[in-house]
PDB file of N, CA, C, O and CB in Angstrom:
ATOM      1  N   MET A   1      18.872   0.211  -9.631  1.00  0.00           N
ATOM      2  CA  MET A   1      18.513  -0.717  -9.501  1.00  0.00           C
ATOM      3  C   MET A   1      18.185  -0.719  -8.653  1.00  0.00           C
ATOM      4  O   MET A   1      18.371   0.375  -8.121  1.00  0.00           O
ATOM      5  CB  MET A   1      18.946  -1.396  -9.709  1.00  0.00           C
ATOM      6  N   THR A   2      17.306  -1.971  -7.538  1.00  0.00           N
ATOM      7  CA  THR A   2      16.394  -1.918  -6.861  1.00  0.00           C
ATOM      8  C   THR A   2      17.922  -2.630  -5.638  1.00  0.00           C
ATOM      9  O   THR A   2      18.634  -3.506  -6.129  1.00  0.00           O
ATOM     10  CB  THR A   2      14.730  -2.755  -7.470  1.00  0.00           C
ATOM     11  N   ASP A   3      18.159  -2.255  -4.501  1.00  0.00           N
ATOM     12  CA  ASP A   3      19.066  -3.280  -3.590  1.00  0.00           C
ATOM     13  C   ASP A   3      18.155  -4.204  -2.923  1.00  0.00           C
ATOM     14  O   ASP A   3      17.189  -3.931  -2.210  1.00  0.00           O
ATOM     15  CB  ASP A   3      19.981  -2.527  -2.402  1.00  0.00           C
ATOM     16  N   ILE A   4      18.623  -5.358  -3.273  1.00  0.00           N
ATOM     17  CA  ILE A   4      18.790  -6.641  -2.335  1.00  0.00           C
ATOM     18  C   ILE A   4      19.731  -7.491  -1.435  1.00  0.00           C
ATOM     19  O   ILE A   4      20.899  -7.672  -1.092  1.00  0.00           O
ATOM     20  CB  ILE A   4      18.585  -7.338  -2.910  1.00  0.00           C
ATOM     21  N   ILE A   5      19.044  -7.703  -1.353  1.00  0.00           N
ATOM     22  CA  ILE A   5      19.730  -8.108   0.736  1.00  0.00           C
ATOM     23  C   ILE A   5      19.482  -9.042   0.431  1.00  0.00           C
ATOM     24  O   ILE A   5      18.283  -9.268   0.269  1.00  0.00           O
ATOM     25  CB  ILE A   5      19.045  -7.653   2.520  1.00  0.00           C
ATOM     26  N   PHE A   6      20.768 -10.455   0.097  1.00  0.00           N
ATOM     27  CA  PHE A   6      19.543 -11.915   0.879  1.00  0.00           C
ATOM     28  C   PHE A   6      20.590 -11.581   2.662  1.00  0.00           C
ATOM     29  O   PHE A   6      21.142 -10.803   3.440  1.00  0.00           O
ATOM     30  CB  PHE A   6      19.951 -14.675  -0.294  1.00  0.00           C
ATOM     31  N   ASP A   7      19.991 -13.567   2.124  1.00  0.00           N
ATOM     32  CA  ASP A   7      20.245 -13.254   4.365  1.00  0.00           C
ATOM     33  C   ASP A   7      19.772 -15.017   4.544  1.00  0.00           C
ATOM     34  O   ASP A   7      19.325 -15.511   3.509  1.00  0.00           O
ATOM     35  CB  ASP A   7      18.313 -11.479   5.716  1.00  0.00           C
ATOM     36  N   THR A   8      19.842 -15.852   5.649  1.00  0.00           N
ATOM     37  CA  THR A   8      19.558 -16.365   5.706  1.00  0.00           C
ATOM     38  C   THR A   8      19.000 -16.421   7.439  1.00  0.00           C
ATOM     39  O   THR A   8      19.518 -16.113   8.512  1.00  0.00           O
ATOM     40  CB  THR A   8      20.214 -16.895   4.958  1.00  0.00           C
ATOM     41  N   THR A   9      17.262 -17.163   6.882  1.00  0.00           N
ATOM     42  CA  THR A   9      16.577 -17.292   9.002  1.00  0.00           C
ATOM     43  C   THR A   9      16.478 -18.820   8.978  1.00  0.00           C
ATOM     44  O   THR A   9      16.899 -19.452   8.009  1.00  0.00           O
ATOM     45  CB  THR A   9      14.352 -16.408   9.617  1.00  0.00           C
ATOM     46  N   LYS A  10      15.812 -19.533  10.251  1.00  0.00           N
ATOM     47  CA  LYS A  10      15.553 -20.271  10.079  1.00  0.00           C
ATOM     48  C   LYS A  10      14.106 -20.228  10.935  1.00  0.00           C
ATOM     49  O   LYS A  10      13.612 -19.167  11.316  1.00  0.00           O
ATOM     50  CB  LYS A  10      16.553 -20.988  10.146  1.00  0.00           C
ATOM     51  N   ILE A  11      13.498 -21.559  11.181  1.00  0.00           N
ATOM     52  CA  ILE A  11      11.615 -21.729  11.376  1.00  0.00           C
ATOM     53  C   ILE A  11      12.618 -21.931  13.234  1.00  0.00           C
ATOM     54  O   ILE A  11      13.796 -22.101  13.547  1.00  0.00           O
ATOM     55  CB  ILE A  11      10.165 -23.869  10.161  1.00  0.00           C
ATOM     56  N   SER A  12      11.279 -21.778  14.019  1.00  0.00           N
ATOM     57  CA  SER A  12      11.589 -21.667  15.456  1.00  0.00           C
ATOM     58  C   SER A  12      10.683 -22.714  15.510  1.00  0.00           C
ATOM     59  O   SER A  12       9.853 -22.794  14.604  1.00  0.00           O
ATOM     60  CB  SER A  12      11.376 -20.269  16.375  1.00  0.00           C
ATOM     61  N   GLN A  13      10.687 -23.740  16.632  1.00  0.00           N
ATOM     62  CA  GLN A  13       9.751 -24.262  16.894  1.00  0.00           C
ATOM     63  C   GLN A  13       8.170 -23.633  16.787  1.00  0.00           C
ATOM     64  O   GLN A  13       7.339 -24.471  17.137  1.00  0.00           O
ATOM     65  CB  GLN A  13      10.138 -24.600  17.924  1.00  0.00           C
ATOM     66  N   ARG A  14       7.779 -22.750  16.508  1.00  0.00           N
ATOM     67  CA  ARG A  14       7.040 -22.069  17.738  1.00  0.00           C
ATOM     68  C   ARG A  14       6.140 -21.415  15.552  1.00  0.00           C
ATOM     69  O   ARG A  14       5.033 -20.936  15.310  1.00  0.00           O
ATOM     70  CB  ARG A  14       8.443 -20.449  19.542  1.00  0.00           C
ATOM     71  N   GLY A  15       7.318 -21.759  14.565  1.00  0.00           N
ATOM     72  CA  GLY A  15       6.665 -21.461  13.281  1.00  0.00           C
ATOM     73  C   GLY A  15       6.880 -19.802  13.641  1.00  0.00           C
ATOM     74  O   GLY A  15       6.011 -18.952  13.446  1.00  0.00           O
ATOM     75  N   GLN A  16       7.807 -19.620  14.030  1.00  0.00           N
ATOM     76  CA  GLN A  16       8.965 -17.735  13.998  1.00  0.00           C
ATOM     77  C   GLN A  16       9.591 -18.240  13.378  1.00  0.00           C
ATOM     78  O   GLN A  16       9.832 -19.447  13.366  1.00  0.00           O
ATOM     79  CB  GLN A  16       9.976 -16.798  15.345  1.00  0.00           C
ATOM     80  N   VAL A  17      10.286 -16.826  12.244  1.00  0.00           N
ATOM     81  CA  VAL A  17      10.932 -16.491  11.526  1.00  0.00           C
ATOM     82  C   VAL A  17      11.444 -15.359  11.975  1.00  0.00           C
ATOM     83  O   VAL A  17      10.725 -14.497  12.481  1.00  0.00           O
ATOM     84  CB  VAL A  17      10.461 -16.530  10.548  1.00  0.00           C
ATOM     85  N   VAL A  18      13.281 -15.172  11.789  1.00  0.00           N
ATOM     86  CA  VAL A  18      13.122 -14.080  12.690  1.00  0.00           C
ATOM     87  C   VAL A  18      13.794 -13.197  11.459  1.00  0.00           C
ATOM     88  O   VAL A  18      14.723 -13.877  11.022  1.00  0.00           O
ATOM     89  CB  VAL A  18      13.914 -14.176  14.377  1.00  0.00           C
ATOM     90  N   ILE A  19      13.699 -12.036  10.779  1.00  0.00           N
ATOM     91  CA  ILE A  19      14.174 -10.902  10.102  1.00  0.00           C
ATOM     92  C   ILE A  19      15.284 -10.166   9.933  1.00  0.00           C
ATOM     93  O   ILE A  19      15.181  -8.996  10.301  1.00  0.00           O
ATOM     94  CB  ILE A  19      13.666 -10.264  10.339  1.00  0.00           C
ATOM     95  N   PRO A  20      16.883 -10.689   9.238  1.00  0.00           N
ATOM     96  CA  PRO A  20      17.970  -9.815   9.188  1.00  0.00           C
ATOM     97  C   PRO A  20      17.354  -9.035   9.294  1.00  0.00           C
ATOM     98  O   PRO A  20      16.352  -8.632   8.703  1.00  0.00           O
ATOM     99  CB  PRO A  20      18.842  -9.692   8.294  1.00  0.00           C
ATOM    100  N   LYS A  21      18.172  -8.587  10.458  1.00  0.00           N
ATOM    101  CA  LYS A  21      18.446  -7.032  10.993  1.00  0.00           C
ATOM    102  C   LYS A  21      19.285  -6.216   9.962  1.00  0.00           C
ATOM    103  O   LYS A  21      19.161  -5.039  10.300  1.00  0.00           O
ATOM    104  CB  LYS A  21      19.336  -7.017  12.485  1.00  0.00           C
ATOM    105  N   GLU A  22      19.839  -6.275   9.196  1.00  0.00           N
ATOM    106  CA  GLU A  22      19.930  -5.410   8.188  1.00  0.00           C
ATOM    107  C   GLU A  22      18.681  -5.366   7.015  1.00  0.00           C
ATOM    108  O   GLU A  22      18.852  -4.349   6.343  1.00  0.00           O
ATOM    109  CB  GLU A  22      21.222  -5.737   7.618  1.00  0.00           C
ATOM    110  N   VAL A  23      17.778  -5.942   6.662  1.00  0.00           N
ATOM    111  CA  VAL A  23      16.448  -5.838   6.427  1.00  0.00           C
ATOM    112  C   VAL A  23      15.664  -5.051   7.182  1.00  0.00           C
ATOM    113  O   VAL A  23      15.269  -3.976   6.729  1.00  0.00           O
ATOM    114  CB  VAL A  23      15.963  -6.896   6.448  1.00  0.00           C
ATOM    115  N   ARG A  24      15.366  -5.424   8.290  1.00  0.00           N
ATOM    116  CA  ARG A  24      14.990  -4.311   9.060  1.00  0.00           C
ATOM    117  C   ARG A  24      14.510  -3.390   9.136  1.00  0.00           C
ATOM    118  O   ARG A  24      13.403  -2.856   9.214  1.00  0.00           O
ATOM    119  CB  ARG A  24      15.401  -3.977   9.346  1.00  0.00           C
ATOM    120  N   ASP A  25      16.358  -3.073   9.078  1.00  0.00           N
ATOM    121  CA  ASP A  25      16.862  -1.506   8.853  1.00  0.00           C
ATOM    122  C   ASP A  25      16.327  -1.318   8.161  1.00  0.00           C
ATOM    123  O   ASP A  25      15.467  -0.595   8.663  1.00  0.00           O
ATOM    124  CB  ASP A  25      18.043  -0.991   8.556  1.00  0.00           C
ATOM    125  N   LYS A  26      16.032  -1.469   6.794  1.00  0.00           N
ATOM    126  CA  LYS A  26      16.140  -0.903   5.673  1.00  0.00           C
ATOM    127  C   LYS A  26      15.102  -0.372   5.109  1.00  0.00           C
ATOM    128  O   LYS A  26      15.020   0.621   4.386  1.00  0.00           O
ATOM    129  CB  LYS A  26      16.601  -1.582   4.965  1.00  0.00           C
ATOM    130  N   LEU A  27      13.940  -1.438   5.663  1.00  0.00           N
ATOM    131  CA  LEU A  27      12.804  -1.177   5.519  1.00  0.00           C
ATOM    132  C   LEU A  27      12.175  -0.870   6.490  1.00  0.00           C
ATOM    133  O   LEU A  27      11.018  -1.268   6.620  1.00  0.00           O
ATOM    134  CB  LEU A  27      12.325  -1.891   5.021  1.00  0.00           C
ATOM    135  N   ASP A  28      12.778  -0.083   7.417  1.00  0.00           N
ATOM    136  CA  ASP A  28      12.702   0.229   8.701  1.00  0.00           C
ATOM    137  C   ASP A  28      11.667   0.077   9.579  1.00  0.00           C
ATOM    138  O   ASP A  28      11.111   1.022  10.139  1.00  0.00           O
ATOM    139  CB  ASP A  28      12.946   1.225   8.761  1.00  0.00           C
ATOM    140  N   LEU A  29      11.270  -1.545   9.779  1.00  0.00           N
ATOM    141  CA  LEU A  29      10.166  -2.364  10.372  1.00  0.00           C
ATOM    142  C   LEU A  29       9.854  -2.037  11.753  1.00  0.00           C
ATOM    143  O   LEU A  29      10.598  -1.074  11.938  1.00  0.00           O
ATOM    144  CB  LEU A  29      10.478  -3.787  10.322  1.00  0.00           C
ATOM    145  N   LYS A  30       9.265  -2.217  12.769  1.00  0.00           N
ATOM    146  CA  LYS A  30       9.291  -1.640  14.234  1.00  0.00           C
ATOM    147  C   LYS A  30       8.769  -2.768  14.564  1.00  0.00           C
ATOM    148  O   LYS A  30       8.575  -3.560  13.642  1.00  0.00           O
ATOM    149  CB  LYS A  30       8.515  -0.252  14.729  1.00  0.00           C
ATOM    150  N   VAL A  31       8.340  -3.231  16.139  1.00  0.00           N
ATOM    151  CA  VAL A  31       8.422  -3.885  16.606  1.00  0.00           C
ATOM    152  C   VAL A  31       6.643  -3.954  16.242  1.00  0.00           C
ATOM    153  O   VAL A  31       6.068  -2.917  15.911  1.00  0.00           O
ATOM    154  CB  VAL A  31       9.273  -3.751  17.750  1.00  0.00           C
ATOM    155  N   GLY A  32       5.966  -5.135  16.336  1.00  0.00           N
ATOM    156  CA  GLY A  32       4.994  -4.949  16.381  1.00  0.00           C
ATOM    157  C   GLY A  32       4.469  -4.557  15.339  1.00  0.00           C
ATOM    158  O   GLY A  32       3.257  -4.738  15.226  1.00  0.00           O
ATOM    159  N   GLN A  33       5.047  -4.043  14.489  1.00  0.00           N
ATOM    160  CA  GLN A  33       4.336  -3.801  13.118  1.00  0.00           C
ATOM    161  C   GLN A  33       4.151  -5.551  12.117  1.00  0.00           C
ATOM    162  O   GLN A  33       4.792  -6.601  12.161  1.00  0.00           O
ATOM    163  CB  GLN A  33       5.570  -2.452  12.131  1.00  0.00           C
ATOM    164  N   ARG A  34       2.781  -5.017  11.199  1.00  0.00           N
ATOM    165  CA  ARG A  34       1.746  -6.326  10.849  1.00  0.00           C
ATOM    166  C   ARG A  34       2.554  -6.394   9.518  1.00  0.00           C
ATOM    167  O   ARG A  34       3.105  -5.445   8.961  1.00  0.00           O
ATOM    168  CB  ARG A  34      -0.279  -6.066  10.713  1.00  0.00           C
ATOM    169  N   LEU A  35       2.508  -8.237   8.944  1.00  0.00           N
ATOM    170  CA  LEU A  35       3.302  -7.600   7.742  1.00  0.00           C
ATOM    171  C   LEU A  35       2.095  -8.932   7.291  1.00  0.00           C
ATOM    172  O   LEU A  35       1.411  -9.760   7.892  1.00  0.00           O
ATOM    173  CB  LEU A  35       5.507  -7.572   7.470  1.00  0.00           C
ATOM    174  N   ILE A  36       2.424  -8.402   5.477  1.00  0.00           N
ATOM    175  CA  ILE A  36       0.895  -9.824   4.466  1.00  0.00           C
ATOM    176  C   ILE A  36       2.629 -10.682   4.165  1.00  0.00           C
ATOM    177  O   ILE A  36       3.731 -10.389   3.701  1.00  0.00           O
ATOM    178  CB  ILE A  36      -0.655  -8.876   1.851  1.00  0.00           C
ATOM    179  N   VAL A  37       1.957 -11.800   4.753  1.00  0.00           N
ATOM    180  CA  VAL A  37       2.761 -13.521   4.215  1.00  0.00           C
ATOM    181  C   VAL A  37       2.018 -14.278   2.470  1.00  0.00           C
ATOM    182  O   VAL A  37       1.002 -14.763   1.971  1.00  0.00           O
ATOM    183  CB  VAL A  37       2.106 -15.140   5.953  1.00  0.00           C
ATOM    184  N   ILE A  38       2.625 -14.110   2.346  1.00  0.00           N
ATOM    185  CA  ILE A  38       2.547 -13.919   0.593  1.00  0.00           C
ATOM    186  C   ILE A  38       2.980 -15.380  -0.014  1.00  0.00           C
ATOM    187  O   ILE A  38       4.030 -15.221  -0.637  1.00  0.00           O
ATOM    188  CB  ILE A  38       3.828 -12.549  -0.093  1.00  0.00           C
ATOM    189  N   ALA A  39       2.659 -16.394  -0.043  1.00  0.00           N
ATOM    190  CA  ALA A  39       2.564 -17.740  -0.602  1.00  0.00           C
ATOM    191  C   ALA A  39       2.611 -17.790  -2.070  1.00  0.00           C
ATOM    192  O   ALA A  39       1.706 -17.165  -2.623  1.00  0.00           O
ATOM    193  CB  ALA A  39       1.348 -18.381  -0.164  1.00  0.00           C
ATOM    194  N   ALA A  40       3.970 -18.752  -3.289  1.00  0.00           N
ATOM    195  CA  ALA A  40       3.480 -18.142  -4.153  1.00  0.00           C
ATOM    196  C   ALA A  40       4.942 -19.754  -4.368  1.00  0.00           C
ATOM    197  O   ALA A  40       6.142 -19.801  -4.100  1.00  0.00           O
ATOM    198  CB  ALA A  40       3.300 -16.126  -4.468  1.00  0.00           C
ATOM    199  N   ASP A  41       3.909 -20.840  -4.989  1.00  0.00           N
ATOM    200  CA  ASP A  41       4.861 -21.955  -5.092  1.00  0.00           C
ATOM    201  C   ASP A  41       5.403 -22.645  -4.004  1.00  0.00           C
ATOM    202  O   ASP A  41       4.982 -23.411  -3.137  1.00  0.00           O
ATOM    203  CB  ASP A  41       5.856 -21.579  -5.708  1.00  0.00           C
ATOM    204  N   ASP A  42       7.204 -21.785  -4.534  1.00  0.00           N
ATOM    205  CA  ASP A  42       7.898 -22.518  -3.536  1.00  0.00           C
ATOM    206  C   ASP A  42       8.547 -20.868  -2.505  1.00  0.00           C
ATOM    207  O   ASP A  42       9.735 -20.555  -2.431  1.00  0.00           O
ATOM    208  CB  ASP A  42       9.341 -23.787  -4.472  1.00  0.00           C
ATOM    209  N   ALA A  43       8.064 -20.542  -2.231  1.00  0.00           N
ATOM    210  CA  ALA A  43       8.729 -18.037  -1.989  1.00  0.00           C
ATOM    211  C   ALA A  43       7.593 -18.296  -1.212  1.00  0.00           C
ATOM    212  O   ALA A  43       6.563 -18.969  -1.243  1.00  0.00           O
ATOM    213  CB  ALA A  43       8.551 -16.013  -3.830  1.00  0.00           C
ATOM    214  N   ILE A  44       8.347 -17.284  -0.317  1.00  0.00           N
ATOM    215  CA  ILE A  44       6.989 -16.639   0.509  1.00  0.00           C
ATOM    216  C   ILE A  44       7.393 -15.441   0.483  1.00  0.00           C
ATOM    217  O   ILE A  44       8.484 -15.014   0.859  1.00  0.00           O
ATOM    218  CB  ILE A  44       6.586 -17.094   2.091  1.00  0.00           C
ATOM    219  N   VAL A  45       6.175 -14.654  -0.137  1.00  0.00           N
ATOM    220  CA  VAL A  45       7.013 -13.241   0.962  1.00  0.00           C
ATOM    221  C   VAL A  45       6.790 -12.371   1.394  1.00  0.00           C
ATOM    222  O   VAL A  45       5.748 -11.916   0.922  1.00  0.00           O
ATOM    223  CB  VAL A  45       7.811 -12.555   0.743  1.00  0.00           C
ATOM    224  N   LEU A  46       7.217 -11.768   2.132  1.00  0.00           N
ATOM    225  CA  LEU A  46       6.570 -10.298   3.387  1.00  0.00           C
ATOM    226  C   LEU A  46       6.626  -9.197   2.967  1.00  0.00           C
ATOM    227  O   LEU A  46       7.606  -8.801   2.337  1.00  0.00           O
ATOM    228  CB  LEU A  46       7.338  -9.941   4.789  1.00  0.00           C
ATOM    229  N   GLN A  47       5.484  -8.383   3.246  1.00  0.00           N
ATOM    230  CA  GLN A  47       4.692  -7.793   2.802  1.00  0.00           C
ATOM    231  C   GLN A  47       4.107  -6.585   3.787  1.00  0.00           C
ATOM    232  O   GLN A  47       2.988  -6.721   4.281  1.00  0.00           O
ATOM    233  CB  GLN A  47       3.908  -8.717   2.374  1.00  0.00           C
ATOM    234  N   ARG A  48       4.903  -5.404   4.052  1.00  0.00           N
ATOM    235  CA  ARG A  48       4.557  -4.197   5.005  1.00  0.00           C
ATOM    236  C   ARG A  48       2.758  -3.999   4.845  1.00  0.00           C
ATOM    237  O   ARG A  48       2.294  -3.687   3.749  1.00  0.00           O
ATOM    238  CB  ARG A  48       5.555  -2.586   4.409  1.00  0.00           C
ATOM    239  N   VAL A  49       1.799  -4.230   6.123  1.00  0.00           N
ATOM    240  CA  VAL A  49       0.340  -3.938   5.268  1.00  0.00           C
ATOM    241  C   VAL A  49       0.839  -2.474   5.372  1.00  0.00           C
ATOM    242  O   VAL A  49       1.959  -2.277   5.843  1.00  0.00           O
ATOM    243  CB  VAL A  49      -1.505  -4.402   6.055  1.00  0.00           C
ATOM    244  N   GLU A  50      -0.071  -1.243   4.881  1.00  0.00           N
ATOM    245  CA  GLU A  50      -0.047   0.238   4.319  1.00  0.00           C
ATOM    246  C   GLU A  50      -1.948   0.261   4.335  1.00  0.00           C
ATOM    247  O   GLU A  50      -2.745  -0.328   3.604  1.00  0.00           O
ATOM    248  CB  GLU A  50       0.975   0.445   2.350  1.00  0.00           C
ATOM    249  N   LEU A  51      -2.163   1.176   5.459  1.00  0.00           N
ATOM    250  CA  LEU A  51      -3.613   2.067   5.303  1.00  0.00           C
ATOM    251  C   LEU A  51      -3.395   2.498   4.474  1.00  0.00           C
ATOM    252  O   LEU A  51      -2.284   2.544   3.946  1.00  0.00           O
ATOM    253  CB  LEU A  51      -4.164   3.060   6.140  1.00  0.00           C
ATOM    254  N   ALA A  52      -5.254   3.353   3.762  1.00  0.00           N
ATOM    255  CA  ALA A  52      -4.672   3.818   2.899  1.00  0.00           C
ATOM    256  C   ALA A  52      -6.345   4.960   3.844  1.00  0.00           C
ATOM    257  O   ALA A  52      -7.393   5.151   3.226  1.00  0.00           O
ATOM    258  CB  ALA A  52      -4.268   2.943   1.056  1.00  0.00           C
ATOM    259  N   GLY A  53      -6.220   5.252   4.644  1.00  0.00           N
ATOM    260  CA  GLY A  53      -7.311   5.953   5.612  1.00  0.00           C
ATOM    261  C   GLY A  53      -7.522   4.514   6.111  1.00  0.00           C
ATOM    262  O   GLY A  53      -6.454   3.904   6.059  1.00  0.00           O
ATOM    263  N   GLU A  54      -8.750   3.604   6.677  1.00  0.00           N
ATOM    264  CA  GLU A  54      -8.536   2.346   7.363  1.00  0.00           C
ATOM    265  C   GLU A  54      -8.821   0.917   6.282  1.00  0.00           C
ATOM    266  O   GLU A  54      -9.144  -0.252   6.494  1.00  0.00           O
ATOM    267  CB  GLU A  54      -9.623   2.384   8.724  1.00  0.00           C
ATOM    268  N   LYS A  55      -8.593   1.513   5.379  1.00  0.00           N
ATOM    269  CA  LYS A  55      -8.947   0.052   4.372  1.00  0.00           C
ATOM    270  C   LYS A  55      -7.695  -0.187   4.352  1.00  0.00           C
ATOM    271  O   LYS A  55      -6.910   0.752   4.488  1.00  0.00           O
ATOM    272  CB  LYS A  55      -9.702   0.091   2.694  1.00  0.00           C
ATOM    273  N   LEU A  56      -7.084  -1.940   4.120  1.00  0.00           N
ATOM    274  CA  LEU A  56      -5.830  -2.145   3.442  1.00  0.00           C
ATOM    275  C   LEU A  56      -6.120  -2.312   1.456  1.00  0.00           C
ATOM    276  O   LEU A  56      -6.830  -2.912   0.649  1.00  0.00           O
ATOM    277  CB  LEU A  56      -5.132  -3.738   4.286  1.00  0.00           C
ATOM    278  N   ARG A  57      -5.241  -1.522   1.509  1.00  0.00           N
ATOM    279  CA  ARG A  57      -5.005  -1.836  -0.214  1.00  0.00           C
ATOM    280  C   ARG A  57      -4.360  -3.076  -0.348  1.00  0.00           C
ATOM    281  O   ARG A  57      -3.138  -3.162  -0.466  1.00  0.00           O
ATOM    282  CB  ARG A  57      -3.999  -0.715  -1.069  1.00  0.00           C
ATOM    283  N   THR A  58      -5.267  -4.226  -0.333  1.00  0.00           N
ATOM    284  CA  THR A  58      -4.980  -5.524  -0.691  1.00  0.00           C
ATOM    285  C   THR A  58      -4.966  -5.888  -1.998  1.00  0.00           C
ATOM    286  O   THR A  58      -4.792  -7.106  -2.002  1.00  0.00           O
ATOM    287  CB  THR A  58      -5.737  -6.281  -0.137  1.00  0.00           C
ATOM    288  N   ARG A  59      -5.041  -5.553  -2.921  1.00  0.00           N
ATOM    289  CA  ARG A  59      -5.217  -5.632  -4.052  1.00  0.00           C
ATOM    290  C   ARG A  59      -3.346  -5.378  -4.561  1.00  0.00           C
ATOM    291  O   ARG A  59      -2.430  -6.112  -4.933  1.00  0.00           O
ATOM    292  CB  ARG A  59      -6.520  -4.529  -4.479  1.00  0.00           C
ATOM    293  N   GLU A  60      -3.585  -3.563  -4.233  1.00  0.00           N
ATOM    294  CA  GLU A  60      -1.869  -3.315  -5.075  1.00  0.00           C
ATOM    295  C   GLU A  60      -0.796  -4.714  -4.108  1.00  0.00           C
ATOM    296  O   GLU A  60      -0.071  -5.573  -4.609  1.00  0.00           O
ATOM    297  CB  GLU A  60      -0.928  -0.926  -4.521  1.00  0.00           C
ATOM    298  N   ILE A  61      -1.100  -4.452  -2.629  1.00  0.00           N
ATOM    299  CA  ILE A  61      -0.182  -4.983  -2.093  1.00  0.00           C
ATOM    300  C   ILE A  61       0.466  -6.014  -2.794  1.00  0.00           C
ATOM    301  O   ILE A  61       1.642  -6.290  -3.031  1.00  0.00           O
ATOM    302  CB  ILE A  61      -0.549  -5.304  -1.059  1.00  0.00           C
ATOM    303  N   MET A  62      -1.283  -6.804  -3.218  1.00  0.00           N
ATOM    304  CA  MET A  62      -0.917  -8.668  -3.554  1.00  0.00           C
ATOM    305  C   MET A  62      -0.200  -8.491  -5.316  1.00  0.00           C
ATOM    306  O   MET A  62       0.529  -9.262  -5.940  1.00  0.00           O
ATOM    307  CB  MET A  62      -3.045 -10.058  -3.607  1.00  0.00           C
ATOM    308  N   GLU A  63      -0.720  -7.302  -5.658  1.00  0.00           N
ATOM    309  CA  GLU A  63       0.371  -7.246  -7.119  1.00  0.00           C
ATOM    310  C   GLU A  63       1.677  -6.900  -7.132  1.00  0.00           C
ATOM    311  O   GLU A  63       2.624  -7.331  -7.790  1.00  0.00           O
ATOM    312  CB  GLU A  63      -0.008  -6.297  -8.119  1.00  0.00           C
ATOM    313  N   ARG A  64       1.571  -5.866  -6.120  1.00  0.00           N
ATOM    314  CA  ARG A  64       3.158  -5.820  -5.651  1.00  0.00           C
ATOM    315  C   ARG A  64       4.694  -7.047  -5.519  1.00  0.00           C
ATOM    316  O   ARG A  64       5.862  -7.120  -5.902  1.00  0.00           O
ATOM    317  CB  ARG A  64       2.890  -5.428  -4.281  1.00  0.00           C
ATOM    318  N   ALA A  65       3.299  -8.130  -4.403  1.00  0.00           N
ATOM    319  CA  ALA A  65       4.429  -8.832  -4.173  1.00  0.00           C
ATOM    320  C   ALA A  65       4.537  -9.435  -6.034  1.00  0.00           C
ATOM    321  O   ALA A  65       5.536  -9.480  -6.752  1.00  0.00           O
ATOM    322  CB  ALA A  65       4.171 -10.145  -2.684  1.00  0.00           C
ATOM    323  N   ARG A  66       3.386  -9.745  -6.290  1.00  0.00           N
ATOM    324  CA  ARG A  66       3.436 -11.200  -6.954  1.00  0.00           C
ATOM    325  C   ARG A  66       4.953 -10.045  -8.431  1.00  0.00           C
ATOM    326  O   ARG A  66       5.839 -10.693  -8.988  1.00  0.00           O
ATOM    327  CB  ARG A  66       0.944 -12.106  -7.852  1.00  0.00           C
ATOM    328  N   ALA A  67       4.839  -8.830  -8.620  1.00  0.00           N
ATOM    329  CA  ALA A  67       5.638  -8.258  -9.386  1.00  0.00           C
ATOM    330  C   ALA A  67       6.992  -8.968  -8.403  1.00  0.00           C
ATOM    331  O   ALA A  67       7.322  -9.914  -9.117  1.00  0.00           O
ATOM    332  CB  ALA A  67       5.349  -6.488  -9.572  1.00  0.00           C
ATOM    333  N   LEU A  68       7.461  -8.984  -7.778  1.00  0.00           N
ATOM    334  CA  LEU A  68       8.829  -9.116  -6.993  1.00  0.00           C
ATOM    335  C   LEU A  68       8.204 -10.433  -7.416  1.00  0.00           C
ATOM    336  O   LEU A  68       7.899 -10.508  -8.607  1.00  0.00           O
ATOM    337  CB  LEU A  68       9.309  -8.530  -5.220  1.00  0.00           C
ATOM    338  N   VAL A  69       7.981 -11.395  -6.710  1.00  0.00           N
ATOM    339  CA  VAL A  69       8.880 -12.922  -7.176  1.00  0.00           C
ATOM    340  C   VAL A  69       8.473 -12.913  -8.150  1.00  0.00           C
ATOM    341  O   VAL A  69       7.571 -13.703  -7.873  1.00  0.00           O
ATOM    342  CB  VAL A  69       8.741 -14.416  -6.557  1.00  0.00           C
ATOM    343  N   GLU A  70       8.294 -12.683  -9.255  1.00  0.00           N
ATOM    344  CA  GLU A  70       8.172 -12.937 -10.880  1.00  0.00           C
ATOM    345  C   GLU A  70      10.146 -12.349 -11.053  1.00  0.00           C
ATOM    346  O   GLU A  70      11.117 -13.003 -11.432  1.00  0.00           O
ATOM    347  CB  GLU A  70       6.454 -11.518 -11.958  1.00  0.00           C
ATOM    348  N   LYS A  71      10.065 -11.201 -10.681  1.00  0.00           N
ATOM    349  CA  LYS A  71      10.938 -10.582 -10.851  1.00  0.00           C
ATOM    350  C   LYS A  71      12.448 -11.315 -10.515  1.00  0.00           C
ATOM    351  O   LYS A  71      13.489 -11.426 -11.162  1.00  0.00           O
ATOM    352  CB  LYS A  71      10.568  -9.515 -10.211  1.00  0.00           C
ATOM    353  N   LEU A  72      11.984 -11.776  -9.088  1.00  0.00           N
ATOM    354  CA  LEU A  72      13.212 -12.770  -8.492  1.00  0.00           C
ATOM    355  C   LEU A  72      12.915 -13.775  -9.383  1.00  0.00           C
ATOM    356  O   LEU A  72      14.012 -14.326  -9.481  1.00  0.00           O
ATOM    357  CB  LEU A  72      13.206 -13.326  -6.781  1.00  0.00           C
ATOM    358  N   GLY A  73      11.949 -14.549 -10.296  1.00  0.00           N
ATOM    359  CA  GLY A  73      12.288 -15.915 -10.722  1.00  0.00           C
ATOM    360  C   GLY A  73      11.860 -17.223  -9.726  1.00  0.00           C
ATOM    361  O   GLY A  73      12.044 -18.432  -9.866  1.00  0.00           O
ATOM    362  N   LEU A  74      11.228 -16.458  -8.697  1.00  0.00           N
ATOM    363  CA  LEU A  74      10.272 -17.081  -7.705  1.00  0.00           C
ATOM    364  C   LEU A  74       9.248 -17.761  -8.202  1.00  0.00           C
ATOM    365  O   LEU A  74       9.062 -18.730  -7.467  1.00  0.00           O
ATOM    366  CB  LEU A  74       9.709 -16.200  -6.879  1.00  0.00           C
ATOM    367  N   LEU A  75       8.200 -17.736  -9.414  1.00  0.00           N
ATOM    368  CA  LEU A  75       7.687 -18.657  -9.801  1.00  0.00           C
ATOM    369  C   LEU A  75       8.145 -19.366 -10.535  1.00  0.00           C
ATOM    370  O   LEU A  75       9.018 -18.808 -11.200  1.00  0.00           O
ATOM    371  CB  LEU A  75       6.913 -18.473 -10.081  1.00  0.00           C
ATOM    372  N   ARG A  76       7.993 -20.400 -10.781  1.00  0.00           N
ATOM    373  CA  ARG A  76       7.646 -22.209 -11.854  1.00  0.00           C
ATOM    374  C   ARG A  76       7.442 -21.781 -13.087  1.00  0.00           C
ATOM    375  O   ARG A  76       7.207 -22.585 -13.989  1.00  0.00           O
ATOM    376  CB  ARG A  76       5.992 -23.347 -11.495  1.00  0.00           C
TER     377      ARG A  76
END
């Protein structure tokens, strides 16, 4: 089973959200790394942007994000 980390964060006045260190470490996120933001109903999913050559694999990323949102029961 995939390890799932639950934590809380808050939005700054500038709209910034801090990703908890445990999550950054687990996903090996680095400063300046780009993320795709996906909003579904009342959920937000962040997905690392991965390049296939120089082209984004947008469809695959969207499908994986949708599957994750459904798995976590975040879609109504």
